[in-house]
C-alpha positions as CSV (number, residue, x, y, z in Angstrom):
1,X,21.5,6.6,-0.8
2,X,20.9,4.3,2.1
3,X,21.6,0.6,2.0
4,X,17.8,-0.1,2.1
5,X,17.2,2.1,-1.0
6,X,20.1,0.5,-2.9
7,X,18.8,-3.0,-2.0
8,X,15.3,-2.1,-3.4
9,X,16.9,-0.8,-6.6
10,X,18.9,-3.9,-7.1
11,X,15.8,-6.1,-6.4
12,X,13.8,-4.2,-9.0
13,X,16.6,-4.6,-11.5
14,X,16.8,-8.3,-10.9
15,X,13.0,-8.8,-11.4
16,X,12.7,-6.5,-14.4
17,X,11.6,-8.1,-17.6
18,X,11.5,-6.5,-21.1
19,X,8.1,-6.6,-22.8
20,X,7.8,-7.9,-26.4
21,X,7.4,-4.4,-27.9
22,X,10.8,-3.4,-26.5
23,X,12.7,-6.3,-28.1
24,X,15.2,-5.3,-30.8
25,X,13.8,-5.8,-34.4
26,X,15.8,-8.2,-36.5
27,X,15.5,-9.6,-40.0
28,X,15.0,-13.3,-40.1
29,X,17.2,-13.7,-43.2
30,X,20.2,-12.1,-41.4
31,X,20.1,-14.5,-38.4
32,X,22.5,-17.5,-38.8
33,X,21.7,-20.4,-36.4
34,X,24.8,-22.1,-35.1
35,X,25.0,-25.8,-34.5
36,X,24.8,-26.9,-30.9
37,X,28.1,-27.1,-29.1
38,X,27.1,-30.3,-27.3
39,X,26.3,-33.6,-28.9
40,X,22.8,-34.1,-27.6
41,X,21.2,-32.9,-30.9
42,X,23.1,-35.0,-33.4
43,X,21.3,-36.2,-36.5
44,X,21.2,-39.9,-36.1
45,X,20.3,-42.4,-38.8
46,X,17.0,-44.2,-38.4
47,X,17.0,-47.7,-36.8
48,X,16.9,-50.7,-39.0
49,X,13.4,-51.5,-37.8
50,X,12.3,-48.0,-38.9
51,X,13.6,-48.4,-42.4
52,X,11.0,-51.0,-43.4
53,X,7.7,-49.2,-44.4
54,X,4.6,-49.9,-46.5
55,X,4.5,-53.6,-45.7
56,X,1.8,-55.7,-44.1
57,X,4.2,-58.2,-42.4
58,X,7.4,-56.3,-41.6
59,X,9.0,-58.6,-39.0
60,X,10.5,-60.9,-41.6
61,X,12.2,-58.1,-43.6
62,X,13.4,-56.4,-40.4
63,X,14.9,-59.7,-39.3
64,X,16.8,-60.1,-42.6
65,X,18.1,-56.5,-42.4
66,X,19.6,-57.2,-38.9
67,X,21.2,-60.4,-40.2
68,X,22.6,-58.7,-43.3
69,X,24.2,-55.9,-41.2
70,X,25.7,-58.5,-38.7
71,X,23.7,-57.2,-35.8
72,X,21.8,-59.2,-33.2
73,X,18.1,-59.5,-33.9
74,X,15.9,-58.0,-31.2
75,X,13.7,-60.5,-29.2
76,X,10.4,-59.2,-30.6
77,X,11.5,-59.9,-34.2
78,X,12.8,-63.5,-33.5
79,X,9.4,-65.2,-33.4
80,X,7.5,-66.6,-36.3
81,X,4.4,-64.3,-35.7
82,X,4.6,-62.9,-39.3
83,X,4.4,-66.4,-40.8
84,X,1.3,-67.2,-38.8
85,X,-0.3,-63.8,-39.6
86,X,0.5,-64.3,-43.3
87,X,-1.1,-67.8,-43.3
88,X,-4.2,-66.5,-41.5
89,X,-4.5,-63.6,-43.9
90,X,-4.3,-65.8,-46.9
91,X,-6.9,-68.1,-45.4
92,X,-9.2,-65.1,-44.7
93,X,-8.9,-64.0,-48.3
94,X,-9.8,-67.4,-49.6
95,X,-12.9,-67.7,-47.3
96,X,-14.1,-64.3,-48.3
97,X,-13.7,-65.0,-52.0
98,X,-15.6,-68.3,-51.6
99,X,-18.4,-66.7,-49.5
100,X,-17.6,-68.8,-46.4
101,X,-17.4,-67.8,-42.8
102,X,-14.0,-66.1,-42.0
103,X,-14.1,-67.3,-38.4
104,X,-14.6,-70.5,-36.4
105,X,-18.3,-71.2,-36.2
106,X,-19.7,-72.0,-32.7
107,X,-20.7,-75.5,-31.9
108,X,-23.6,-74.8,-29.6
109,X,-26.9,-74.7,-31.6
110,X,-29.3,-72.2,-30.1
111,X,-32.9,-71.9,-31.4
112,X,-35.1,-68.8,-30.6
113,X,-32.8,-67.1,-28.2
114,X,-34.4,-64.9,-25.5
115,X,-32.0,-62.0,-26.0
116,X,-33.0,-59.1,-28.1
117,X,-30.6,-57.4,-30.6
118,X,-31.6,-53.9,-31.8
119,X,-29.9,-52.0,-34.7
120,X,-29.3,-48.4,-33.5
121,X,-28.7,-45.2,-35.5
122,X,-25.0,-44.4,-35.9
123,X,-23.3,-41.6,-34.2
124,X,-21.5,-38.7,-35.9
125,X,-18.1,-40.4,-35.5
126,X,-19.3,-43.6,-37.3
127,X,-18.8,-44.2,-41.0
128,X,-21.3,-45.9,-43.4
129,X,-19.1,-49.1,-43.0
130,X,-20.0,-49.4,-39.3
131,X,-23.2,-50.5,-37.6
132,X,-24.1,-50.3,-33.9
133,X,-26.3,-52.8,-32.0
134,X,-27.9,-52.9,-28.6
135,X,-27.3,-56.4,-27.2
136,X,-27.9,-58.3,-24.0
137,X,-25.1,-58.2,-21.4
138,X,-24.6,-61.9,-21.6
139,X,-23.6,-61.7,-25.3
140,X,-20.0,-61.4,-26.3
141,X,-18.2,-60.5,-29.6
142,X,-18.1,-64.1,-31.0
143,X,-21.9,-64.5,-30.3
144,X,-22.8,-61.4,-32.2
145,X,-20.5,-62.2,-35.1
146,X,-22.0,-65.8,-35.3
147,X,-25.6,-64.5,-34.9
148,X,-25.2,-61.9,-37.7
149,X,-23.6,-64.4,-40.1
150,X,-26.2,-67.2,-39.7
151,X,-29.4,-65.0,-39.5
152,X,-28.7,-62.2,-41.9
153,X,-25.6,-63.3,-43.8
154,X,-23.7,-60.2,-42.6
155,X,-19.9,-60.4,-42.2
156,X,-18.7,-58.6,-39.2
157,X,-15.0,-57.9,-39.8
158,X,-14.3,-56.2,-36.4
159,X,-16.4,-55.9,-33.2
160,X,-15.9,-53.4,-30.4
161,X,-17.9,-53.4,-27.1
162,X,-19.1,-50.6,-25.0
163,X,-20.7,-51.2,-21.5
164,X,-22.7,-48.1,-20.4
165,X,-24.4,-47.1,-17.2
166,X,-28.2,-46.5,-17.1
167,X,-29.6,-43.1,-16.3
168,X,-30.9,-42.1,-12.9
169,X,-34.6,-42.5,-12.5
170,X,-36.9,-41.0,-9.8
171,X,-39.4,-43.2,-8.0
172,X,-43.2,-42.5,-8.7
173,X,-44.1,-42.1,-5.0
174,X,-40.9,-40.7,-3.5
175,X,-37.9,-38.5,-4.3
176,X,-35.3,-41.3,-4.2
177,X,-33.4,-42.0,-7.3
178,X,-32.0,-45.3,-8.6
179,X,-30.2,-46.7,-11.6
180,X,-31.5,-49.5,-13.8
181,X,-29.3,-52.3,-15.1
182,X,-26.3,-51.5,-17.4
183,X,-26.7,-51.9,-21.1
184,X,-24.2,-53.1,-23.7
185,X,-23.6,-51.7,-27.2
186,X,-21.5,-53.3,-29.9
187,X,-20.1,-51.7,-33.1
188,X,-19.1,-53.8,-36.1
189,X,-17.1,-53.1,-39.3
190,X,-18.7,-54.2,-42.5
191,X,-17.4,-54.8,-46.0
192,X,-20.3,-52.9,-47.7
193,X,-21.7,-49.5,-46.6
194,X,-25.2,-49.0,-45.2
195,X,-27.0,-45.7,-44.9
196,X,-30.2,-45.2,-42.8
197,X,-33.2,-44.3,-44.9
198,X,-35.1,-41.1,-44.1
199,X,-38.2,-41.5,-42.0
200,X,-41.6,-40.5,-43.6
201,X,-43.6,-37.7,-41.9
202,X,-46.6,-40.1,-41.6
203,X,-44.6,-42.5,-39.5
204,X,-43.4,-39.7,-37.2
205,X,-47.0,-38.5,-36.7
206,X,-48.1,-42.1,-36.0
207,X,-45.3,-42.5,-33.5
208,X,-46.3,-39.3,-31.7
209,X,-50.0,-40.5,-31.6
210,X,-49.0,-43.8,-30.2
211,X,-46.8,-42.1,-27.5
212,X,-49.8,-40.0,-26.4
213,X,-52.0,-43.1,-26.1
214,X,-49.3,-44.9,-24.2
215,X,-49.0,-42.0,-21.7
216,X,-52.8,-42.1,-21.1
217,X,-52.7,-45.8,-20.5
218,X,-49.8,-45.5,-18.1
219,X,-51.8,-42.8,-16.2
220,X,-54.7,-45.1,-15.9
221,X,-52.5,-48.0,-14.9
222,X,-50.7,-46.1,-12.1
223,X,-53.9,-44.7,-10.5
224,X,-54.6,-45.8,-7.0
225,X,-57.4,-45.6,-4.5
226,X,-60.6,-43.9,-5.5
227,X,-59.0,-42.6,-8.7
228,X,-59.2,-46.0,-10.3
229,X,-63.0,-45.7,-11.1
230,X,-62.8,-42.1,-12.4
231,X,-62.5,-41.5,-16.2
232,X,-59.2,-40.0,-17.4
233,X,-60.9,-36.8,-18.7
234,X,-61.8,-35.7,-15.1
235,X,-58.1,-35.3,-14.3
236,X,-58.0,-32.3,-16.6
237,X,-61.3,-30.9,-15.3
238,X,-64.9,-31.8,-15.9
239,X,-65.6,-28.8,-18.2
240,X,-63.1,-28.2,-21.0
241,X,-62.9,-24.5,-21.6
242,X,-60.3,-22.3,-23.2
243,X,-57.5,-21.1,-20.9
244,X,-58.0,-17.5,-19.6
245,X,-55.2,-14.9,-20.0
246,X,-53.0,-14.2,-17.1
247,X,-54.3,-11.0,-15.4
248,X,-51.5,-10.9,-12.8
249,X,-49.1,-8.5,-14.4
250,X,-46.3,-6.7,-12.6
251,X,-46.2,-2.9,-12.3
252,X,-43.0,-2.7,-14.3
253,X,-44.4,-4.7,-17.3
254,X,-47.7,-2.8,-17.0
255,X,-45.9,0.6,-17.4
256,X,-43.9,-0.6,-20.3
257,X,-47.0,-1.9,-22.0
258,X,-48.9,1.4,-21.4
259,X,-46.1,3.4,-23.0
260,X,-45.9,1.2,-26.0
261,X,-49.7,1.4,-26.5
262,X,-49.6,5.2,-26.2
263,X,-46.8,5.5,-28.7
264,X,-48.7,3.3,-31.1
265,X,-52.0,5.2,-30.9
266,X,-50.2,8.5,-31.4
267,X,-48.4,7.1,-34.5
268,X,-51.7,5.9,-35.9
269,X,-53.6,9.2,-35.3
270,X,-50.8,11.3,-36.8
271,X,-50.8,9.1,-39.9
272,X,-54.5,9.7,-40.4
273,X,-54.0,13.4,-40.0
274,X,-51.2,13.4,-42.6
275,X,-53.4,11.6,-45.1
276,X,-56.2,14.1,-44.6
277,X,-53.7,17.1,-45.2
278,X,-52.2,15.5,-48.2
279,X,-55.6,14.8,-49.7
280,X,-56.7,18.4,-49.0
281,X,-53.6,19.9,-50.7
282,X,-53.7,17.3,-53.6
283,X,-50.1,16.1,-52.8
């Protein structure tokens, strides 16, 4: 063989890979896994900070464990954050038990605010212990928590904010598109569950009727020029007649329809002939 042929054989041998079906079959119970020769997979004991579990304020216990083992305490466990958190938690429990506000009440007294707060239906990810509101962009978490407490007596345990973009809208007289102002949503956690009631069918029909009326009024409001003096009914035609069937049928659909009609008529005629024969023969 030439050198070029030998080189091609060696290249094929280097790049050859066995498929999974050609692997040797082994029993899993017969395989003994050896320990790694190098020390990068040693089983190490958990850290002292990982040994403290199922506690609400673990920093104090972790600090004591480091001191008991004569080890330097890490910087993040040297502070008194646990003591402050424990004091705030006990204060929160007392305020909830006495029915008082669990937060610092705002000092500014606002009467009849211009902002509008709307309760929205929850998403699929929300639980019955969560409620979602549409709020003005100028309102923050503390404002909503204070507002719900003083107006409705609702305790908001946690508040999250979501600032969303508005949808693109086309102009009425041109093809340009623009976005309206952003809108803000807030989700709160509640102590008691709330489930939205089912909407009655009568209310749904009433809403649809009102939507149709609003569309007619908007058409009349947006008319310009000589259309302002015309009644709304003239836009749909002066004479209200039933819509005519579409006579413009393609040749392909026409052929298919003719074949279907022909088969149907043959089936009906043959059925009538069979009934006559069976009646004549008393079958």
